[in-house]
C-alpha positions, -999 to 999 in steps of 0.1 A, spaced: 299 -262 349 323 -291 351 294 -316 351 279 -301 319 312 -302 302 316 -339 310 281 -346 296 289 -328 264 322 -347 259 305 -381 267 277 -374 242 302 -380 213 321 -413 206 359 -412 210 365 -411 172 346 -378 169 374 -361 189 400 -370 163 410 -344 137 398 -349 101 434 -354 90 439 -382 115 407 -399 103 417 -397 67 452 -410 74 438 -439 94 414 -449 65 441 -447 38 466 -467 59 441 -495 65 429 -496 29 460 -491 8 494 -489 26 494 -522 45 479 -546 19 494 -531 -13 526 -512 -4 549 -540 6 538 -565 -20 536 -544 -52 559 -514 -49 593 -529 -58 581 -551 -86 559 -525 -102 585 -498 -103 612 -521 -117 589 -533 -145 577 -498 -154 613 -485 -155 623 -511 -181 591 -502 -201 601 -465 -202 636 -473 -214 623 -494 -243 598 -468 -253 624 -440 -252 648 -459 -274 621 -466 -300 608 -430 -300 644 -416 -303 647 -435 -336 614 -422 -348 620 -385 -342 654 -388 -357 639 -403 -389 612 -376 -389 638 -348 -387 659 -363 -416 628 -366 -438 619 -330 -430 654 -318 -439 651 -336 -472 618 -319 -480 632 -284 -470 663 -289 -491 641 -295 -521 622 -263 -513 655 -244 -508 667 -255 -542 633 -246 -557 636 -211 -543 669 -207 -563 654 -214 -597 644 -178 -605 681 -169 -603 689 -193 -632 662 -182 -656 672 -151 -675 637 -143 -687 624 -144 -652 652 -121 -641 645 -97 -669 608 -95 -659 616 -89 -623 643 -64 -633 617 -45 -653 591 -43 -625 616 -36 -597 615 1 -606 593 23 -583 582 42 -614 561 11 -624 544 7 -591 510 -10 -595 516 -15 -632 504 -50 -643 527 -71 -665 518 -80 -700 500 -113 -709 533 -127 -723 552 -119 -691 524 -134 -670 525 -166 -690 562 -169 -687 561 -164 -649 532 -188 -646 551 -215 -666 581 -210 -644 562 -213 -611 541 -241 -623 571 -262 -632 581 -260 -596 548 -271 -582 543 -300 -606 536 -332 -587 542 -315 -553 509 -316 -535 525 -304 -503 530 -269 -518 501 -245 -511 514 -219 -534 546 -202 -548 546 -164 -548 572 -142 -564 568 -106 -553 582 -80 -578 596 -47 -567 565 -28 -578 543 -49 -556 529 -72 -583 526 -108 -571 532 -137 -595 516 -169 -583 505 -203 -594 472 -198 -576 440 -187 -592 436 -149 -594 404 -151 -573 423 -164 -543 453 -140 -540 457 -102 -543 475 -90 -574 495 -63 -556 510 -67 -522 536 -51 -500 556 -79 -484 575 -54 -462 543 -50 -442 541 -87 -434 553 -99 -400 577 -124 -415 594 -100 -439 621 -88 -414 636 -123 -410 637 -127 -448 655 -94 -452 679 -102 -423 688 -134 -442 702 -112 -469 695 -135 -498 699 -168 -480 669 -190 -475 649 -187 -443 621 -209 -428 590 -191 -416 568 -208 -390 531 -214 -393 511 -182 -402 481 -170 -422 493 -149 -451 475 -116 -456 478 -117 -494 452 -145 -497 416 -134 -504 401 -164 -486 380 -154 -455 397 -183 -436 430 -190 -454 448 -222 -447 476 -221 -422 510 -226 -438 547 -225 -431 570 -211 -457 605 -211 -473 615 -177 -486 645 -157 -498 653 -124 -515 659 -125 -552 691 -106 -560 706 -98 -594 737 -121 -598 760 -93 -611 750 -63 -591 735 -80 -560 705 -56 -564 673 -68 -549 647 -76 -576 620 -92 -555 612 -120 -531 602 -156 -536 580 -174 -510 570 -210 -511 540 -217 -488 538 -253 -476 508 -271 -462 510 -287 -428 503 -319 -448 541 -320 -451 543 -331 -415 513 -353 -418 528 -372 -447 561 -376 -428 545 -390 -396 516 -409 -413 536 -441 -414 551 -437 -380 536 -457 -351 536 -438 -319 531 -450 -284 495 -448 -272 484 -412 -263 518 -399 -274 522 -365 -290 547 -348 -314 557 -312 -316 581 -293 -339 595 -259 -328 626 -238 -336 651 -221 -314 629 -190 -313 602 -210 -295 579 -208 -326 555 -237 -333 555 -255 -367 535 -286 -360 519 -306 -333 502 -340 -331 487 -349 -298 470 -378 -282 432 -377 -274 437 -371 -237 467 -348 -237 467 -311 -230 491 -306 -260 492 -273 -279 494 -252 -248 521 -226 -245 536 -247 -217 543 -275 -241 563 -258 -268 581 -236 -242 592 -268 -226 603 -282 -260 624 -251 -267 641 -254 -233 654 -289 -242 691 -289 -253 699 -292 -290 707 -326 -301 692 -360 -293 681 -368 -257 655 -381 -233 642 -362 -203 614 -365 -178 591 -334 -177 559 -323 -160 532 -309 -183 498 -300 -169 508 -316 -136 514 -350 -152 548 -368 -159 559 -371 -195 589 -386 -213 603 -360 -238 624 -374 -266 640 -347 -288 661 -345 -320 675 -312 -334 684 -304 -370 712 -278 -376 700 -274 -412 664 -263 -405 669 -251 -368 638 -273 -360 636 -295 -330 613 -325 -331 600 -335 -296 579 -366 -289 559 -365 -257 548 -398 -241 527 -398 -210 542 -421 -184 508 -435 -176 504 -448 -211 537 -467 -209 523 -486 -178 497 -504 -199 522 -533 -204 522 -539 -167 486 -552 -167 495 -586 -155 515 -572 -126 487 -548 -118 461 -575 -120 479 -596 -95 483 -567 -72 446 -559 -76 436 -595 -66 457 -592 -35 442 -558 -28 406 -571 -33 412 -596 -5 425 -569 18 399 -544 8 371 -569 16 384 -573 51 386 -535 55 354 -528 36 331 -527 66 352 -503 85 359 -481 54 321 -478 47 314 -468 83 342 -443 83 334 -427 49 297 -423 60 307 -406 92 330 -383 74 308 -374 44 274 -370 62 281 -337 80 300 -323 50 270 -331 27 246 -314 52 269 -283 54 271 -282 16 233 -282 12 230 -254 38 256 -233 20 237 -237 -13 206 -223 4 226 -194 18 240 -187 -16 205 -183 -30 197 -157 -2 181 -178 25 201 -167 56 178 -185 81 199 -217 79 219 -236 106 235 -270 107 235 -295 135 268 -299 153 276 -336 157 313 -337 166 342 -317 181 366 -322 152 373 -297 124 339 -304 108 321 -297 140 341 -264 145 333 -255 109 296 -261 114 296 -239 146 314 -211 127 290 -215 98 260 -210 121 275 -179 137 285 -165 103 250 -169 87 234 -153 118 257 -123 115 252 -120 77 215 -121 82 217 -93 107 241 -72 87 220 -75 55 190 -61 73 210 -33 87 226 -24 54 192 -25 36 177 -1 61 207 22 59 206 21 21 170 32 21 177 61 45 207 72 24 186 72 -8 160 94 9 186 118 21 202 120 -13 168 128 -29 162 155 -4 197 170 -10 192 171 -47 158 188 -44 172 214 -20 200 222 -45 174 235 -70 156 260 -47 183 286 -41 190 286 -78 157 300 -90 152 321 -58 184 340 -65 174 348 -101 139 359 -91 151 382 -64 176 397 -88 147 405 -112 126 421 -84 156 442 -74 159 455 -110 122 465 -111 124 482 -77 153 502 -88 133 514 -118 103 523 -96 78 499 -111 60 491 -79 30 474 -95 52 450 -114 72 444 -82 39 435 -65 30 410 -92 64 394 -90 64 392 -52 29 375 -54 42 351 -80 73 344 -59 51 337 -29 32 311 -49 66 296 -59 79 295 -23 47 279 -10 49 252 -36 87 247 -31 90 246 7 53 241 17 56 203 18 83 177 13 66 154 -11 88 139 -38 60 134 -63 33 159 -72 5 160 -98 13 175 -132 -14 201 -124 5 214 -94 38 215 -113 21 235 -141 7 260 -116 42 265 -102 56 269 -137 30 295 -146 40 315 -115 76 314 -126 67 323 -162 47 352 -149 78 365 -131 99 362 -162 73 378 -184 71 408 -161 109 411 -166 111 405 -203 78 419 -214 66 411 -249 100 396 -258 90 364 -240 61 343 -253 50 311 -235 28 284 -250 13 255 -229 2 225 -248 -10 199 -222 -32 169 -228 -60 173 -201 -62 136 -191 -25 139 -179 -31 166 -153 -34 140 -125 -2 122 -135 26 119 -110 59 137 -117 89 146 -96 86 180 -80 104 210 -96 111 194 -130 97 220 -154 110 252 -138 147 245 -142 142 236 -179 122 267 -185 149 287 -168 175 272 -191 154 279 -221 150 316 -211 186 324 -201 205 302 -226 181 302 -254 163 335 -260 173 357 -230 200 377 -249 180 381 -282 166 415 -288 136 401 -306 129 376 -278 113 343 -286 88 316 -278 89 287 -253 66 257 -258 57 235 -227 42 202 -238 29 171 -220 20 140 -240 16 103 -234 36 77 -253 25 41 -245 31 37 -207 54 68 -205 48 105 -198 68 129 -220 74 165 -207 91 188 -233 103 224 -229 113 237 -264 125 272 -275 133 288 -308 164 305 -295 200 304 -306 204 266 -302 237 249 -298 265 236 -320 273 199 -322 303 204 -299 282 223 -274 255 197 -275 280 169 -270 295 186 -240 261 193 -225 251 156 -229 284 145 -213 279 169 -183 245 152 -177 260 118 -171 293 128 -155 288 134 -117 316 161 -115 326 182 -144 353 208 -145 341 244 -151 361 246 -183 340 216 -196 306 230 -188 289 242 -220 280 279 -215 266 276 -180 243 247 -188 242 217 -167 239 225 -130 201 223 -127 199 198 -156 224 175 -140 204 176 -108 173 166 -128 191 136 -143 203 125 -108 168 128 -94 154 108 -123 180 81 -118 173 78 -80 135 77 -85 131 56 -116 165 40 -124 169 34 -161 132 41 -168 137 78 -162 156 99 -189 164 135 -198 170 139 -235 185 171 -251 182 180 -288 194 212 -305 208 227 -336 224 261 -343 198 289 -348 168 264 -345 164 263 -307 168 236 -280 144 210 -267 146 192 -233 124 161 -229 118 142 -197 106 106 -201 92 89 -170 68 60 -163 31 70 -164 14 69 -130 -15 89 -115 -17 106 -80 -49 107 -60 -54 136 -37 -62 129 0 -77 152 27 -43 157 44 -28 172 13 -8 141 5 -9 121 -27 -13 84 -33 2 68 -65 -18 43 -84 
């Protein structure tokens, strides 16, 4: 035993006994740490630090100027929102239509012209305004926009932004970016808005609401002449962590929730901080406006600031090339030795993923990769064995479930038949008892005489005729049965004991309680590649609620007694389960009914034929 162990250990080179971590550490130390670490670290970090400081100072001036320009624009919009208070005619119109009695009453043409002139004077030569809306108390909306783009009547109290306007109590408020519901466009433009309540100067009574929707071009115009650092981004948020505007570089993950959450967490005022966004370092330069409650934050990826260190980097790279050349041979050999077994293991795993469990990998070392290869071989071998065991067990469970479902049907009709025989015996009708016992014997021979799952339609019909004979002896002329079977379908394969439970339901729940009796039709027809078996009666039928409950009971495995529709469902649910086990989605039981017009049960199964063999078994073809 000791000799064999020595041979196994000697078969591998010394490096193969190292851990994978030790090998990786050795390679990186030889390729990077020694040649580059001592020469480039101090110089590089000093130069990059000075670059960051210059960029931060420049960006701080930019965001401050952007915020001042934005305040100037918002002050103009704030003054514009006050103009309705200084126009008596506008106040008179709003006062008139603030009454609830005039709800949904349209203003006159003269009033519309006056309001339009007033609003248009505020939008003249202001391309940044998307629209000015004045909402009257009766819901009518005055706007400078075309009538085809905005609803005439609106209830601003239903809008998400209304609460903050009402809370401002007549003061102006700034609403972040949103899509107003009063626009008729399928894809309305995103806007941010300045709004305030319009109150009557003397009584302070609310007459309406003015809302100025601004395009995001406002920000675009402000930042259009600003030169940002390469790949830098800009974001505008308020103290509620609501986004107003963002402008990101082509390779930045800007716009994520993480970004403006980080922006809102910055302290109010001007400042510079280092942050991590998306796992990458950024410089965050912020400026806060007390007037608008908006914070402008500029994000600059630290990696973009290092572009000015190209000369230093190039010098470091040249030194690194010399060192890397010396280490290239060893690095190539090491990387090959590390990657070859991993690549082989990856390929084997892909084959196992596609279901091929007859895979194994060659163990070439005693490090972590070798241990992983050994464990992989053992795992695949066990999975292959377990899959075969589970497959066999699954087949046996399915066979047992089919047998259990079939056995649930037999006691059901035997009980009802014996009850009928007992009633006839009590009445002394011995000849009819004899007929019923004979028919019952035929049923029992068919039911328990063999355990075949599939039988010919001919055999199922013979069993159904025996059952019908028993019921006709019981009900007499009240029960009329009509068979309509296409002759070429008699050899088709169907699951055993399908028709009898449906006939039983039709008798007991369809026409059994009617004094005049009724008729039951048993039909078999072909539709393309499917066999349709239908049992229909002209009995009392079912209401829509009863039909819905019955259909629900057929697909729900366990149903409370209170939810079972009038005793239906036990045998029918067994039929549904058998169809599912035998045919999957190709087998179906459909129920159709209406009050007073009877009920129809239809089984749809794939069309197959059974050939009889001498040992009383059937072969499907």
